[in-house]
MDAnalysis code that builds the backbone (N, CA, C; Angstrom):
import MDAnalysis as mda
import numpy as np

u = mda.Universe.empty(414, n_residues=138, atom_resindex=np.repeat(np.arange(138), 3), trajectory=True)
u.add_TopologyAttr("name", ["N", "CA", "C"] * 138)
u.add_TopologyAttr("resid", np.arange(1, 139))
u.add_TopologyAttr("resname", ["MET", "ASP", "ARG", "PHE", "LYS", "LEU", "GLU", "ILE", "PHE", "LYS", "LYS", "GLU", "SER", "GLU", "LYS", "ASP", "PHE", "THR", "PHE", "TYR", "LYS", "THR", "LEU", "SER", "MET", "GLU", "GLU", "SER", "SER", "SER", "PHE", "LEU", "ASN", "GLU", "LEU", "SER", "VAL", "GLN", "PHE", "HIS", "VAL", "GLN", "CYS", "GLU", "ASN", "PHE", "ASN", "ILE", "LEU", "GLN", "ASN", "ILE", "GLY", "GLU", "PRO", "ARG", "GLU", "ASP", "MET", "ASN", "ALA", "ALA", "SER", "ASP", "GLU", "PHE", "GLN", "VAL", "GLU", "ARG", "LEU", "PHE", "THR", "LYS", "THR", "ASN", "HIS", "LEU", "ASP", "GLU", "ILE", "ALA", "VAL", "VAL", "TRP", "ASN", "PHE", "GLU", "ASN", "ARG", "ILE", "ASP", "VAL", "PHE", "SER", "TYR", "ASP", "ASP", "PHE", "CYS", "LYS", "TYR", "PHE", "SER", "TYR", "ILE", "TRP", "TYR", "PRO", "VAL", "VAL", "ASP", "ASP", "ILE", "LEU", "VAL", "THR", "ASP", "MET", "LYS", "TYR", "ASP", "PHE", "ILE", "PHE", "PHE", "ILE", "ARG", "HIS", "ASP", "GLY", "ILE", "ILE", "PHE", "ASP", "ILE", "TYR", "ARG"])
u.atoms.positions = np.array([
    [113.144, 102.763, 111.369],
    [113.430, 104.162, 111.116],
    [114.769, 104.520, 111.736],
    [115.389, 105.517, 111.167],
    [116.672, 105.971, 111.686],
    [116.494, 106.613, 113.059],
    [117.498, 106.411, 113.893],
    [117.445, 106.935, 115.258],
    [117.261, 108.456, 115.275],
    [117.945, 109.162, 114.377],
    [117.846, 110.622, 114.405],
    [116.411, 111.092, 114.139],
    [115.666, 110.355, 113.328],
    [114.274, 110.718, 113.060],
    [113.419, 110.521, 114.313],
    [113.677, 109.432, 115.010],
    [112.946, 109.167, 116.247],
    [113.238, 110.237, 117.290],
    [114.495, 110.673, 117.359],
    [114.881, 111.715, 118.316],
    [114.251, 113.057, 117.962],
    [114.212, 113.394, 116.687],
    [113.568, 114.646, 116.264],
    [112.085, 114.614, 116.613],
    [111.429, 113.490, 116.330],
    [110.008, 113.368, 116.649],
    [109.776, 113.543, 118.144],
    [110.593, 112.887, 118.957],
    [110.428, 112.976, 120.414],
    [110.644, 114.405, 120.902],
    [111.639, 115.065, 120.350],
    [111.927, 116.444, 120.750],
    [110.770, 117.371, 120.385],
    [110.196, 117.182, 119.206],
    [109.136, 118.073, 118.736],
    [107.765, 117.750, 119.319],
    [107.521, 116.492, 119.635],
    [106.183, 116.109, 120.101],
    [106.138, 115.712, 121.576],
    [107.306, 115.539, 122.171],
    [107.425, 115.112, 123.567],
    [106.813, 113.734, 123.811],
    [106.859, 112.891, 122.777],
    [106.445, 111.497, 122.941],
    [107.266, 110.637, 121.988],
    [107.286, 109.347, 122.281],
    [108.031, 108.415, 121.438],
    [107.255, 108.109, 120.162],
    [107.997, 107.841, 119.098],
    [107.393, 107.443, 117.825],
    [107.241, 105.925, 117.858],
    [106.055, 105.479, 118.163],
    [105.789, 104.039, 118.313],
    [104.818, 103.535, 117.255],
    [104.712, 104.258, 116.163],
    [103.668, 104.010, 115.176],
    [104.108, 103.084, 114.051],
    [105.026, 102.186, 114.316],
    [105.513, 101.285, 113.274],
    [106.092, 100.037, 113.917],
    [106.292, 99.024, 113.075],
    [107.031, 97.842, 113.523],
    [108.085, 97.537, 112.468],
    [109.227, 97.092, 112.908],
    [110.317, 96.729, 112.007],
    [110.297, 95.219, 111.818],
    [110.294, 94.793, 110.571],
    [110.337, 93.357, 110.291],
    [111.725, 92.811, 110.601],
    [111.773, 91.562, 111.007],
    [113.062, 90.897, 111.217],
    [113.770, 90.757, 109.873],
    [115.047, 90.434, 109.908],
    [115.792, 90.243, 108.658],
    [115.168, 89.118, 107.832],
    [114.740, 88.062, 108.496],
    [114.104, 86.941, 107.794],
    [112.776, 87.375, 107.162],
    [111.966, 88.105, 107.920],
    [110.692, 88.599, 107.386],
    [110.922, 89.576, 106.230],
    [111.921, 90.437, 106.386],
    [112.243, 91.408, 105.331],
    [112.686, 90.706, 104.060],
    [113.535, 89.708, 104.213],
    [114.013, 88.953, 103.058],
    [112.856, 88.256, 102.345],
    [111.987, 87.641, 103.112],
    [110.823, 86.960, 102.547],
    [109.902, 87.960, 101.839],
    [109.682, 89.098, 102.458],
    [108.833, 90.136, 101.872],
    [109.425, 90.625, 100.554],
    [110.723, 90.921, 100.534],
    [111.377, 91.396, 99.306],
    [111.361, 90.336, 98.214],
    [111.550, 89.087, 98.597],
    [111.486, 88.004, 97.608],
    [110.109, 87.936, 96.961],
    [109.064, 88.003, 97.769],
    [107.704, 87.944, 97.222],
    [107.400, 89.180, 96.380],
    [107.852, 90.341, 96.812],
    [107.667, 91.566, 96.030],
    [108.351, 91.438, 94.673],
    [109.549, 90.872, 94.672],
    [110.292, 90.664, 93.421],
    [109.573, 89.689, 92.501],
    [109.015, 88.628, 93.071],
    [108.264, 87.649, 92.275],
    [107.029, 88.311, 91.663],
    [106.301, 89.067, 92.459],
    [105.063, 89.687, 91.984],
    [105.301, 90.704, 90.869],
    [106.442, 91.406, 90.927],
    [106.727, 92.444, 89.927],
    [107.735, 91.993, 88.872],
    [108.210, 90.767, 88.986],
    [109.153, 90.203, 88.010],
    [110.404, 91.068, 87.857],
    [110.900, 91.560, 88.968],
    [112.088, 92.409, 88.954],
    [112.759, 92.325, 90.326],
    [114.037, 92.564, 90.358],
    [114.790, 92.542, 91.606],
    [114.494, 93.832, 92.377],
    [113.564, 93.770, 93.324],
    [113.058, 94.973, 93.986],
    [114.060, 95.638, 94.920],
    [115.064, 94.906, 95.359],
    [116.051, 95.555, 96.224],
    [117.018, 96.436, 95.438],
    [116.954, 96.384, 94.119],
    [117.784, 97.246, 93.279],
    [116.945, 98.449, 92.847],
    [117.109, 99.547, 93.573],
    [116.288, 100.728, 93.332],
    [116.523, 101.327, 91.950],
    [117.714, 101.158, 91.392],
    [117.991, 101.691, 90.051],
    [117.121, 101.013, 88.995],
    [116.933, 99.702, 89.134],
    [116.070, 98.977, 88.198],
    [114.639, 99.490, 88.304],
    [114.165, 99.685, 89.527],
    [112.797, 100.161, 89.722],
    [112.601, 101.549, 89.129],
    [113.608, 102.374, 89.259],
    [113.533, 103.713, 88.673],
    [113.411, 103.631, 87.159],
    [114.124, 102.688, 86.562],
    [114.102, 102.549, 85.105],
    [112.780, 102.010, 84.572],
    [112.084, 101.180, 85.348],
    [110.820, 100.619, 84.864],
    [109.599, 101.390, 85.356],
    [109.793, 102.256, 86.348],
    [108.669, 103.007, 86.904],
    [108.264, 104.191, 86.049],
    [107.033, 104.634, 86.257],
    [106.507, 105.831, 85.594],
    [106.711, 107.022, 86.520],
    [107.470, 108.028, 86.087],
    [107.643, 109.199, 86.958],
    [106.325, 109.960, 87.117],
    [106.065, 110.411, 88.319],
    [104.871, 111.203, 88.600],
    [105.182, 112.659, 88.302],
    [104.653, 113.151, 87.218],
    [104.886, 114.542, 86.820],
    [104.067, 115.513, 87.664],
    [103.001, 114.998, 88.288],
    [102.069, 115.858, 89.007],
    [102.418, 116.083, 90.473],
    [103.482, 115.467, 90.958],
    [103.838, 115.656, 92.368],
    [105.306, 115.366, 92.613],
    [105.812, 115.989, 93.680],
    [107.183, 115.791, 94.129],
    [107.144, 115.783, 95.647],
    [107.685, 114.741, 96.255],
    [107.627, 114.591, 97.707],
    [108.388, 115.682, 98.448],
    [109.328, 116.339, 97.794],
    [110.103, 117.401, 98.436],
    [109.396, 118.754, 98.383],
    [108.298, 118.831, 97.671],
    [107.564, 120.089, 97.532],
    [106.796, 120.414, 98.809],
    [106.709, 121.691, 99.123],
    [105.921, 122.122, 100.280],
    [104.439, 121.801, 100.111],
    [103.981, 121.681, 98.874],
    [102.575, 121.406, 98.596],
    [102.251, 119.908, 98.539],
    [103.241, 119.061, 98.732],
    [103.037, 117.619, 98.604],
    [102.062, 117.107, 99.657],
    [101.089, 116.332, 99.199],
    [100.142, 115.660, 100.084],
    [100.269, 114.161, 99.830],
    [100.814, 113.450, 100.781],
    [101.128, 112.037, 100.588],
    [99.885, 111.213, 100.253],
    [98.734, 111.600, 100.739],
    [97.504, 110.858, 100.454],
    [97.227, 110.782, 98.950],
    [97.651, 111.774, 98.203],
    [97.429, 111.782, 96.751],
    [98.162, 110.638, 96.048],
    [99.214, 110.120, 96.668],
    [99.916, 108.968, 96.090],
    [98.979, 107.783, 95.903],
    [98.018, 107.658, 96.773],
    [97.216, 106.445, 96.873],
    [95.857, 106.546, 96.188],
    [95.662, 107.524, 95.316],
    [94.350, 107.705, 94.682],
    [93.965, 106.540, 93.777],
    [94.939, 105.808, 93.244],
    [94.642, 104.680, 92.346],
    [94.633, 103.335, 93.068],
    [94.767, 103.348, 94.378],
    [94.843, 102.096, 95.130],
    [93.523, 101.812, 95.832],
    [93.346, 100.555, 96.191],
    [92.191, 100.159, 96.989],
    [92.432, 100.555, 98.435],
    [91.438, 100.335, 99.269],
    [91.564, 100.636, 100.695],
    [92.809, 99.956, 101.268],
    [93.576, 100.697, 102.016],
    [94.824, 100.176, 102.571],
    [94.777, 100.169, 104.089],
    [95.247, 99.083, 104.673],
    [95.384, 99.017, 106.121],
    [96.814, 99.329, 106.543],
    [97.762, 98.698, 105.839],
    [99.165, 98.863, 106.212],
    [100.020, 99.215, 105.002],
    [101.092, 99.931, 105.292],
    [102.069, 100.348, 104.295],
    [103.432, 99.827, 104.733],
    [104.171, 99.247, 103.803],
    [105.543, 98.811, 104.086],
    [106.506, 99.799, 103.436],
    [107.534, 100.167, 104.177],
    [108.583, 101.048, 103.666],
    [109.887, 100.264, 103.651],
    [110.476, 100.160, 102.461],
    [111.774, 99.501, 102.298],
    [112.814, 100.607, 102.213],
    [113.768, 100.572, 103.134],
    [114.808, 101.600, 103.197],
    [115.963, 101.208, 102.302],
    [116.456, 102.134, 101.536],
    [117.539, 101.887, 100.575],
    [118.782, 101.349, 101.264],
    [119.486, 100.526, 100.564],
    [120.772, 99.938, 100.930],
    [120.678, 98.921, 102.059],
    [119.791, 99.116, 103.007],
    [119.737, 98.218, 104.154],
    [118.755, 97.076, 103.943],
    [117.811, 97.264, 103.025],
    [116.723, 96.307, 102.814],
    [115.979, 96.013, 104.109],
    [115.983, 96.994, 104.991],
    [115.217, 96.924, 106.226],
    [113.815, 97.415, 105.904],
    [112.815, 96.799, 106.521],
    [111.431, 97.154, 106.221],
    [110.706, 97.526, 107.507],
    [110.050, 98.684, 107.465],
    [109.182, 99.121, 108.551],
    [107.753, 99.117, 108.028],
    [106.826, 98.717, 108.885],
    [105.415, 98.649, 108.516],
    [104.639, 99.655, 109.369],
    [103.822, 100.457, 108.687],
    [103.014, 101.494, 109.326],
    [101.548, 101.257, 108.977],
    [100.659, 101.702, 109.838],
    [99.264, 101.753, 109.399],
    [99.199, 102.829, 108.322],
    [98.248, 102.702, 107.420],
    [98.090, 103.697, 106.360],
    [97.912, 105.092, 106.967],
    [97.050, 105.197, 107.967],
    [96.776, 106.499, 108.580],
    [98.022, 107.101, 109.215],
    [98.785, 106.296, 109.940],
    [100.005, 106.811, 110.567],
    [101.055, 107.183, 109.528],
    [101.157, 106.386, 108.469],
    [102.109, 106.719, 107.409],
    [101.789, 108.097, 106.833],
    [100.534, 108.344, 106.555],
    [100.145, 109.640, 105.987],
    [100.325, 110.767, 107.004],
    [99.933, 110.521, 108.225],
    [100.010, 111.555, 109.264],
    [101.452, 111.944, 109.577],
    [102.356, 110.971, 109.587],
    [103.735, 111.222, 110.021],
    [104.746, 111.146, 108.882],
    [104.282, 111.268, 107.654],
    [105.186, 111.133, 106.513],
    [106.399, 112.054, 106.620],
    [106.205, 113.263, 107.103],
    [107.323, 114.214, 107.183],
    [108.391, 113.775, 108.183],
    [108.070, 112.857, 109.066],
    [109.066, 112.290, 109.980],
    [109.656, 110.991, 109.428],
    [108.977, 110.387, 108.472],
    [109.409, 109.097, 107.922],
    [110.384, 109.286, 106.770],
    [110.017, 110.123, 105.803],
    [110.875, 110.353, 104.629],
    [111.502, 111.732, 104.723],
    [112.823, 111.773, 104.602],
    [113.550, 113.040, 104.629],
    [114.182, 113.285, 103.269],
    [113.942, 114.476, 102.691],
    [114.598, 114.798, 101.421],
    [116.109, 114.771, 101.587],
    [116.791, 114.513, 100.550],
    [118.249, 114.461, 100.445],
    [118.814, 113.142, 100.970],
    [118.319, 112.628, 102.087],
    [118.941, 111.440, 102.685],
    [118.227, 110.125, 102.385],
    [116.947, 110.167, 102.011],
    [116.181, 108.924, 101.895],
    [115.767, 108.592, 100.469],
    [116.016, 107.356, 100.084],
    [115.399, 106.711, 98.931],
    [114.585, 105.568, 99.520],
    [113.286, 105.547, 99.269],
    [112.448, 104.502, 99.860],
    [111.503, 103.896, 98.829],
    [111.140, 102.646, 99.090],
    [110.041, 102.000, 98.375],
    [108.854, 101.972, 99.321],
    [107.692, 102.303, 98.793],
    [106.456, 102.247, 99.558],
    [105.550, 101.260, 98.835],
    [105.017, 100.300, 99.574],
    [104.133, 99.307, 98.975],
    [103.095, 98.876, 100.001],
    [102.098, 98.164, 99.534],
    [101.114, 97.608, 100.451],
    [101.491, 96.164, 100.766],
    [100.797, 95.582, 101.690],
    [101.125, 94.231, 102.131],
    [100.624, 93.164, 101.153],
    [99.896, 93.580, 100.118],
    [99.408, 92.646, 99.100],
    [100.215, 92.751, 97.812],
    [101.225, 93.608, 97.808],
    [102.129, 93.758, 96.656],
    [101.404, 94.254, 95.403],
    [100.456, 95.164, 95.567],
    [99.713, 95.675, 94.415],
    [100.434, 96.800, 93.679],
    [101.284, 97.507, 94.364],
    [101.966, 98.659, 93.774],
    [103.294, 98.891, 94.486],
    [104.144, 99.660, 93.837],
    [105.366, 100.172, 94.453],
    [105.453, 101.648, 94.090],
    [105.700, 102.474, 95.083],
    [106.067, 103.861, 94.839],
    [107.522, 104.000, 95.264],
    [108.364, 104.380, 94.334],
    [109.766, 104.641, 94.642],
    [109.888, 106.145, 94.830],
    [110.229, 106.568, 96.043],
    [110.401, 107.990, 96.338],
    [111.889, 108.244, 96.526],
    [112.444, 108.987, 95.588],
    [113.878, 109.277, 95.621],
    [114.189, 110.398, 96.610],
    [115.475, 110.514, 96.914],
    [115.975, 111.529, 97.836],
    [115.668, 112.953, 97.380],
    [115.455, 113.153, 96.089],
    [115.149, 114.489, 95.563],
    [113.646, 114.723, 95.426],
    [112.840, 113.770, 95.891],
    [111.392, 113.923, 95.887],
    [110.693, 113.378, 94.663],
    [111.461, 112.989, 93.644],
    [110.838, 112.425, 92.446],
    [110.242, 111.061, 92.788],
    [109.032, 110.834, 92.300],
    [108.281, 109.621, 92.626],
    [108.039, 108.822, 91.356],
    [108.260, 107.516, 91.452],
    [107.996, 106.603, 90.342],
    [106.926, 105.611, 90.782],
    [105.923, 105.398, 89.917],
    [104.849, 104.432, 90.169],
    [105.131, 103.140, 89.424],
    [104.872, 102.037, 90.081],
    [104.922, 100.730, 89.435],
    [103.704, 99.958, 89.939],
    [102.860, 99.535, 89.010],
    [101.665, 98.765, 89.367],
    [101.755, 97.386, 88.746],
    [101.187, 96.404, 89.432],
    [101.120, 95.042, 88.906],
    [100.088, 94.948, 87.835],
])
C-alpha cells in the first residue's frame, strides 16, 4: 500500500495498518504469470482487462452507497484477496474480512486502478480510478 494511505489510517485510527502482506517481486511476478495463464490474457495490462471485462452497471466503487461485499456475491468462500496495483505490478494480500472492512483505506478514487482477485485465480475485478468495475470470471 502507498505510504500516504498508511499515514492517513494511522492518523485516523491511532494504530498502524498491519492488515496485509506485500509479496516480493519474485512472488508477484509468479502470481501475475499464473493469473495470466489462467485467464489467457496479459493481466498486467489493465487496458486489455478493461476491454474483455463485463462492466458492473449495478455498482460503482466511488459511490457513497458502494458496499464492497457485494462484489463477491458470485464467488465461493474467500480467505484471502490479492490486490495488484497499477503500473507497479506490486501485490498486497489481505484477508477477505480485512479487505472489506478497510476498503476505503485501500482503494482511493481518482488515484487508484487495481485488480482484485482470489488466491485461486477464479475471478478478477478491475476497479478503475473513477469507480467503474469490470468483472472477469474463468
